[in-house]
C-alpha positions as CSV (number, residue, x, y, z in Angstrom):
1,N,-83.3,-63.5,-167.3
2,K,-80.1,-61.9,-168.6
3,N,-81.2,-58.3,-167.9
4,G,-82.0,-59.0,-164.2
5,K,-85.7,-58.9,-164.7
6,L,-88.3,-61.6,-164.2
7,E,-90.5,-62.4,-167.2
8,P,-94.3,-62.9,-166.5
9,K,-93.8,-66.7,-166.5
10,E,-91.0,-66.4,-164.0
11,V,-93.1,-64.1,-161.8
12,A,-96.0,-66.7,-161.9
13,D,-93.6,-69.5,-161.0
14,A,-92.0,-67.6,-158.2
15,A,-95.4,-66.4,-156.8
16,Q,-96.7,-70.0,-156.9
17,S,-93.6,-71.3,-155.0
18,L,-94.4,-68.7,-152.3
19,G,-98.1,-69.6,-152.2
20,I,-99.2,-66.3,-153.7
21,C,-101.5,-65.8,-156.7
22,A,-99.5,-63.9,-159.3
23,K,-102.5,-61.9,-160.4
24,L,-102.8,-60.4,-156.9
25,L,-99.3,-59.0,-157.2
26,Q,-100.5,-56.6,-159.8
27,V,-97.2,-56.3,-161.6
28,G,-98.8,-56.5,-165.1
29,D,-97.7,-58.5,-168.1
30,Q,-94.2,-57.1,-168.5
31,A,-90.8,-58.1,-167.0
32,V,-90.2,-56.7,-163.5
33,S,-87.1,-56.2,-161.5
34,R,-86.3,-58.3,-158.4
35,D,-87.0,-55.2,-156.3
36,E,-90.4,-54.6,-158.0
37,F,-91.3,-58.3,-157.4
38,V,-90.2,-58.2,-153.7
39,G,-92.0,-54.9,-153.2
40,A,-95.2,-56.3,-154.7
41,C,-95.0,-59.4,-152.4
42,K,-94.4,-57.2,-149.3
43,K,-97.4,-55.0,-150.3
44,L,-99.6,-58.1,-150.7
45,V,-98.5,-60.2,-147.6
46,G,-96.7,-57.7,-145.4
47,D,-93.1,-57.5,-144.3
48,G,-93.1,-59.6,-141.2
49,P,-95.2,-62.2,-139.4
50,R,-98.6,-62.9,-141.0
51,Q,-101.7,-64.8,-140.1
52,V,-101.9,-68.4,-141.3
53,V,-104.8,-70.8,-141.7
54,I,-104.0,-74.5,-141.2
55,K,-106.6,-77.0,-142.1
56,L,-105.6,-80.6,-141.3
57,M,-107.4,-83.5,-143.0
58,Q,-107.0,-87.2,-142.3
59,D,-109.2,-88.5,-145.0
60,Q,-107.4,-88.7,-148.4
61,T,-110.7,-88.8,-150.3
62,Q,-112.0,-85.6,-148.6
63,W,-108.7,-83.9,-149.4
64,Q,-108.8,-84.9,-153.0
65,R,-112.4,-83.8,-153.3
66,E,-111.4,-80.4,-151.9
67,K,-108.5,-80.1,-154.3
68,D,-110.7,-81.0,-157.2
69,A,-113.4,-78.4,-156.1
70,R,-110.8,-75.7,-155.9
71,A,-109.3,-76.6,-159.4
72,N,-112.7,-77.1,-161.2
73,N,-114.6,-74.1,-159.8
74,N,-112.2,-71.2,-160.8
75,L,-112.3,-69.8,-157.2
76,D,-110.9,-66.3,-156.7
77,N,-107.6,-66.4,-154.8
78,K,-108.5,-63.1,-153.2
79,F,-111.2,-64.8,-151.2
80,V,-110.0,-68.4,-150.9
81,V,-106.9,-69.5,-149.0
82,Q,-104.5,-71.3,-151.3
83,A,-103.6,-74.8,-150.5
84,L,-99.9,-75.6,-150.4
85,E,-98.5,-79.1,-151.0
86,G,-97.0,-80.7,-147.9
87,P,-94.6,-83.6,-147.5
88,T,-95.8,-86.9,-148.7
């Protein structure tokens, strides 16, 4: 925004684009500076290479079923690896 801070919605959008759950950043419900946001991200995922889990699926029906299960069961992102959209 104009004062150089990210509003909670902007934090959530930026976190989602990075594949991070905004709640896990623990920045609260107030606007945060860019440095605060970056610091929270680094604290959560580290400042360098990180481990990644890749699950490949060939069957569209199975992938849709997994996406639906994740969406409908309110799974805790602290324990469930987030799914990122890939190219179509």
